[in-house]
Phi, psi and omega in degrees: 000139181282157182300318182294332176287324180289326187294322191277305189264345191242138177274353184281130179238151188249134175262117186269153188288156171245153173276166167297150183219147170245126188225136175129167181302128179092358183299330183293341180288350180265002185298315180302304178301321180293322178297319178297319179298328180275358177088014178297141172233309179231115193245137169268119175267124180249130183202167177276354184103330179044052182303139180093357176229165178249023184300312183297316181301314181299314183292317179298315181294325177295319178296318178296320179302326180274011172091011180269142169276141185227132170243135185247128168246110187244031184248017177295131182262160169302141189053072192306140184263158180301325181288334171300315180296311186288327174297320179290325176298316179298318179295318178300312184290318183290337180261002178064039180285161180231006187194166181230147165229126174252138182232122179143214178257206184299328182296313180296315182294317182295315179299320180292319178298319177296321180295321179298317179297318180296315179301320181291348180239037173059033174083017176299153182302136179299333181294344178287350187251015174299139178115211188245115177049051180278345180290149183252343179250110183287349181259121175221172187300149178294154190213123170256123181253121184248113185272136175245007176225159173253090181192309195296305190075357183296336181291347181234000185257172179261016184244150167215149189238128185229143173266123180273110182267005180270357182278173175303124181304337179280348179225068183296155188225120172245128188232160174253131170251127175252123184206120179300333180287347181271352182300135184294164178278321181213131174258137176237116179239112183233111184297340178297328180288348180276347188302328182273359182292127183300157183304308184294321180293321177301313181298315184289323174297325178297325177285337170298320177298314181298324176292316179301325183279316187284327184293315176292337180290333179247005184300149176290345172296326177048055187272107189306318181296345181267342193291320180296314177299319181300312183292321180291325177295323175299315180298313180298321179295314179298327182280332192241342189294320180299315181293317179297326181288309190265349175228073193296342178270004181282111185295321182298316179295317180294319181291323176299318179288330176301311179292323179300312183291327182290313183282337172296320178293323176298326179292310183284342183304324177240344184270351175087168178235195182205206190276356165303311180290325179297318178294318179300314179299319182294314183294319179288334174297319182278327189233359178062025179282162187291137184301316180294320175300315180298317178299320182298316182290321182285329191304308182298323180293319181288323174302314180297322179295317185276343189303320183300339179255002185215040183302317183298317181292321179289331173296320175299319180297320178302314179298317180297331180274006173095011180279134174279106184262009180300131179084357180265148170288168178301320180295315179296318180295320178299319177300325180289331174297316178299315179298322180294324179293320179292320177299317179297316179302315181290323181295330181259007167078037181266139175306147190266345175209163187293330178286353172275349184282125179236177180304328184258012184294331177201160192293336182259002184297133180240026182310121175073011183238014179288168185279347182270159180300327181298312183289335176288331187264345181239099188261343183228151175273114185277324182076017181275182184302319180298316177301311185297316181294316181297315182292319179300316180297321177296319179302316184293340178261004184280145183291343180277339187299321182300337179278352181297137186291334179254134183304139184245123172231171178301319184292326182275327185276329184304316178297329177294314179298316179302318180292324176300322182280322193233345191278164178263128181300330180298335178297332182285341185271358178071000000 
């Protein structure tokens, strides 16, 4: 059953599983022994390459030291593409592998989760599993997910996001697959691995955390077991993101964001998301821009959009972000949450609207450099009527949209999208 079908007639809500996790400085040194305990013999390591660091090399050599055979697929792209998944499936099958390790952020983990689902179904296209629990075989290869960023939460969630490149280039499609069978076997979160994460990437991944935390807190699912984690993740992000961004070797800041991203994912895993993520998926479908960057730009606009139906919850968010709300009405306090989000965005140096995003806006930006003809031909975000309409239509078909607390139609969402592309954040502050 689809989420939008569940939301309307039924009071029953589902709590989705989490994997076992190892968390803290030095946790990555246990990957080899843990893999042996799980029965790994020949492992496909999936990663983006993590150019400029030796993280992959260290982990692979440690695994080999413990007697494991290792095959490496290091071509996972930002916003992983269906062909990244299927190329890794072919490599896995041709080498007789029996297990997976993903190293990186959400792109590596998501591509790996998709590959596991495909392997369990004899190499069927990953695009066949878009939607909710579309896999038919609940057993797939074991998977250790090793995070090198504080943002994704993919190492603990039941979701993975893939860009379908087989669609009409004029209507690119990025989708979310939710599948309990995709949950990893073991999550490894080690803040030491975050030290090499670039400043801009750290900031944008941090806003992915804030989106993951805030959306289930105001979701129309209103799932009680998610609310505490959601609010605490907001607090941790407000307390630690600036330090993690501008002092990247600060262990306390990195560890704070490690916990923030992990428990934010636990919150959305059953508590749902909303159109911050829907807008992010749409923009990266059209422009291949980074998911965290997209979330950062969309977040203040979507908060302003949703606030009229969730003032009390946004007042709580203001308190979690460190705002003294004593003496304020709920409406006034909610407004301060919006102001705090904009201040955080500016403090960590994120572009304020999509038309400000350029080739050099952040280290992972691939605007106009993707392998498909579509990405080769569209190098800039124009923000014109065509852009706004295309992105709005993509948002309305996204699996995250039904959880948004305020009803979404083309007429209500289009102005939000337009403001994301072209608007001034100061306009939101009145």
